[in-house]
C-alpha positions as CSV (number, residue, x, y, z in Angstrom):
1,M,0.0,0.0,0.0
2,I,1.2,3.5,-0.8
3,E,2.0,5.6,2.3
4,F,0.7,9.1,2.3
5,R,3.9,10.4,3.8
6,N,5.8,9.3,0.7
7,F,4.2,12.2,-1.2
8,M,4.4,14.8,1.6
9,P,8.1,15.9,1.8
10,G,8.7,19.0,3.7
11,L,5.4,18.9,5.7
12,S,7.2,18.8,9.0
13,S,7.6,22.6,8.9
14,Q,5.2,25.4,7.9
15,R,7.7,26.5,5.3
16,G,7.0,23.2,3.5
17,V,3.3,23.4,3.6
18,R,2.8,25.1,0.2
19,F,5.1,22.7,-1.5
20,G,3.5,19.7,0.2
21,L,0.0,20.8,-0.7
22,L,1.0,21.3,-4.3
23,A,2.6,17.9,-4.3
24,L,-0.7,16.5,-3.0
25,A,-2.5,18.1,-5.9
26,A,0.0,16.6,-8.3
27,V,-0.6,13.1,-7.1
28,A,-4.3,13.4,-6.3
29,G,-5.2,11.2,-9.2
30,L,-3.0,8.4,-7.9
31,A,-5.4,5.9,-6.2
32,F,-4.3,3.4,-3.7
33,A,-3.7,-0.1,-4.9
34,G,-7.0,-2.1,-5.0
35,A,-9.2,0.8,-4.1
36,S,-11.7,2.5,-6.4
37,S,-14.3,5.3,-6.3
38,S,-17.3,3.1,-7.1
39,F,-20.0,1.1,-5.5
40,A,-18.9,-2.5,-5.8
41,A,-21.7,-4.8,-4.9
42,G,-20.6,-8.2,-3.7
43,K,-17.0,-7.2,-3.2
44,G,-15.6,-8.2,0.2
45,P,-17.4,-10.2,3.0
46,A,-21.2,-9.8,3.2
47,E,-21.0,-9.5,6.9
48,V,-18.3,-8.6,9.5
49,P,-18.3,-9.1,13.3
50,V,-20.0,-6.1,14.9
51,E,-17.7,-6.3,17.9
52,E,-14.7,-5.9,15.7
53,L,-16.3,-3.2,13.5
54,M,-17.2,-1.1,16.5
55,K,-13.9,-1.6,18.4
56,P,-12.5,1.8,19.4
57,T,-9.2,3.0,18.0
58,D,-7.1,6.0,18.7
59,L,-9.0,7.9,16.0
60,P,-12.4,8.8,17.5
61,D,-15.4,8.0,15.3
62,L,-17.3,10.8,13.7
63,A,-20.8,9.8,14.7
64,I,-24.3,11.3,15.0
65,G,-27.3,9.6,16.6
66,P,-27.7,7.9,19.9
67,K,-25.1,5.4,21.1
68,D,-27.8,3.0,22.2
69,A,-29.6,3.1,18.8
70,K,-31.0,-0.3,17.6
71,V,-29.2,0.1,14.3
72,T,-25.7,1.5,13.4
73,I,-24.7,2.4,9.9
74,V,-20.9,2.7,9.3
75,E,-19.8,4.4,6.1
76,Y,-16.3,4.2,4.7
77,A,-15.8,7.1,2.3
78,S,-13.3,9.2,0.4
79,M,-13.6,12.9,0.0
80,T,-12.6,12.7,-3.7
81,C,-15.2,10.0,-4.5
82,P,-18.0,11.3,-6.6
83,H,-20.3,8.5,-5.4
84,C,-19.7,9.5,-1.8
85,A,-20.5,13.1,-2.7
86,H,-23.8,11.9,-4.3
87,F,-24.7,10.0,-1.2
88,S,-23.9,13.0,1.0
89,T,-25.8,15.5,-1.1
90,D,-28.8,13.5,-2.4
91,V,-29.3,10.5,-0.1
92,F,-28.1,11.2,3.4
93,E,-30.5,14.0,4.4
94,P,-33.7,11.9,4.0
95,I,-32.1,9.1,5.9
96,K,-31.0,11.5,8.7
97,K,-34.4,13.0,9.1
98,K,-36.2,9.6,9.0
99,Y,-33.9,7.5,11.1
100,I,-31.1,9.4,12.8
101,D,-32.9,12.5,14.1
102,T,-35.7,10.3,15.5
103,G,-33.2,8.3,17.5
104,K,-33.6,5.0,15.6
105,V,-30.2,4.9,14.0
106,R,-26.6,5.9,14.7
107,F,-24.5,6.9,11.8
108,I,-20.7,6.7,11.8
109,Y,-18.5,8.2,9.1
110,R,-15.0,6.8,8.6
111,E,-12.4,8.1,6.3
112,F,-11.1,5.8,3.5
113,P,-9.1,8.2,1.4
114,L,-8.4,7.0,-2.2
115,D,-5.6,9.5,-2.7
116,N,-3.5,12.1,-0.9
117,L,-5.9,15.0,-1.7
118,A,-8.7,13.1,0.0
119,A,-6.5,12.5,3.0
120,A,-5.7,16.2,3.2
121,V,-9.4,17.2,3.0
122,S,-10.2,14.6,5.7
123,M,-7.6,16.2,7.9
124,L,-9.2,19.6,7.5
125,A,-12.6,18.3,8.4
126,R,-11.2,16.6,11.5
127,C,-9.4,19.8,12.5
128,A,-12.6,21.9,12.3
129,G,-13.6,20.2,15.6
130,D,-16.8,19.2,17.3
131,E,-20.1,20.4,15.7
132,K,-18.3,21.8,12.7
133,V,-17.0,18.5,11.4
134,F,-20.1,17.1,9.6
135,P,-21.1,20.5,8.2
136,L,-17.6,20.9,6.7
137,I,-17.6,17.4,5.3
138,E,-21.0,18.1,3.6
139,T,-19.7,21.4,2.3
140,F,-16.6,19.8,0.8
141,Y,-18.8,17.2,-0.9
142,E,-21.2,19.9,-2.2
143,K,-18.2,21.8,-3.7
144,Q,-16.2,18.7,-4.7
145,A,-16.2,19.7,-8.4
146,D,-14.6,23.0,-7.5
147,W,-11.5,21.6,-5.8
148,A,-11.2,17.9,-6.6
149,F,-11.5,18.0,-10.4
150,A,-10.9,21.6,-11.5
151,Q,-7.6,22.6,-13.2
152,G,-4.9,24.1,-11.2
153,S,-4.0,23.9,-7.5
154,P,-6.9,23.0,-5.2
155,V,-5.2,24.8,-2.3
156,P,-6.9,28.2,-2.7
157,K,-10.3,26.7,-3.1
158,L,-9.8,24.4,-0.1
159,F,-8.8,27.4,2.0
160,D,-11.8,29.4,0.9
161,I,-14.1,26.6,2.1
162,A,-12.1,26.0,5.3
163,K,-12.4,29.7,6.2
164,Q,-16.2,29.3,6.4
165,A,-15.6,26.9,9.3
166,G,-13.3,29.4,11.1
167,F,-9.9,28.4,9.8
168,T,-7.2,31.0,9.6
169,Q,-4.1,30.6,7.3
170,E,-2.2,29.5,10.4
171,S,-4.7,26.9,11.5
172,F,-5.1,25.7,7.9
173,D,-1.4,25.2,7.5
174,K,-1.0,23.6,11.0
175,C,-3.7,21.1,10.3
176,L,-2.1,19.9,7.1
177,T,1.2,19.4,8.9
178,D,-0.3,17.1,11.6
179,Q,1.6,13.9,11.0
180,K,-0.2,12.1,13.9
181,L,-3.6,12.8,12.4
182,L,-2.4,11.7,9.0
183,D,-1.1,8.5,10.5
184,Q,-4.4,7.8,12.3
185,I,-6.4,8.3,9.1
186,T,-3.9,6.0,7.2
187,A,-4.3,3.4,9.9
188,Q,-8.0,3.5,9.7
189,R,-7.9,3.0,6.0
190,T,-5.5,0.0,6.3
191,R,-7.7,-1.6,9.0
192,A,-10.8,-1.2,6.9
193,S,-9.1,-2.8,3.9
194,D,-7.3,-5.6,5.8
195,T,-9.9,-6.5,8.4
196,F,-13.3,-5.7,6.7
197,G,-12.4,-6.1,3.0
198,V,-13.2,-2.6,2.1
199,S,-12.0,-2.0,-1.5
200,A,-14.3,0.7,-2.9
201,T,-16.1,3.8,-1.7
202,P,-18.6,4.3,-0.4
203,T,-18.9,1.0,1.5
204,F,-21.7,0.7,4.1
205,F,-22.1,-1.8,7.0
206,I,-25.5,-1.9,8.7
207,N,-25.2,-3.7,12.0
208,G,-22.2,-5.4,10.5
209,K,-23.9,-6.4,7.2
210,R,-22.6,-4.9,4.0
211,L,-25.2,-3.0,2.0
212,Q,-25.3,-5.0,-1.3
213,E,-27.2,-2.4,-3.4
214,A,-26.2,1.0,-4.6
215,P,-26.9,3.5,-1.8
216,S,-30.3,5.0,-2.2
217,V,-33.1,5.9,0.2
218,E,-35.0,2.9,-1.0
219,A,-32.0,0.6,-0.5
220,F,-31.6,1.8,3.1
221,D,-35.3,1.5,3.8
222,K,-35.3,-2.1,2.6
223,V,-32.6,-3.0,5.2
224,L,-33.4,-0.7,8.0
225,E,-37.2,-1.2,8.3
226,P,-37.0,-4.9,9.2
227,L,-34.2,-4.4,11.6
228,L,-36.1,-1.6,13.4
229,A,-39.3,-3.7,13.4
230,A,-37.7,-6.7,14.9
231,K,-38.0,-7.2,18.7
């Protein structure tokens, strides 16, 4: 597996931030071996042990919904994945209103970056902190076409978005030099691949069972309703 740090020379000092970010942009199209930005039905195990899936790591889960909810959805996603952006902008909100806001479901978002640019954006979302994390993730997905696939360096566009969440130039640069956070995100991706067979994004596990259909409100309804109705 390609290590993120191999493409981030000079990021140990703020002086190297600009060079490092431009390097990220240059290699953004280089996906990790065996990973793809697509929904791959039937790839990987159909079910994984819930205890193992929910085991805490040193990277806190990004979660909304009650801890004691009857059903837990875990999504592995990449910030540069168009299918993940589609889920975030078109599918997630109805699910949130119907199941999460009503206390029936807990939703956990886990980073599975397909490239270095996705890792950098995930770091920015994490650095936003607390209640700003999910809104910033949603904003990055909404504006994905502006920074992930446009010509030129994505850095100015990423900073413009980050400023909306309260980032200064100093905090923006500091976040992207956080080697510990980068290592934690890398480790989460490795664990998902090696332990749960995640090989594409987005991948969803619902109470440990992999969603076998392309993510849509109807596909989630089909799985969630029986689980919630069961005693």
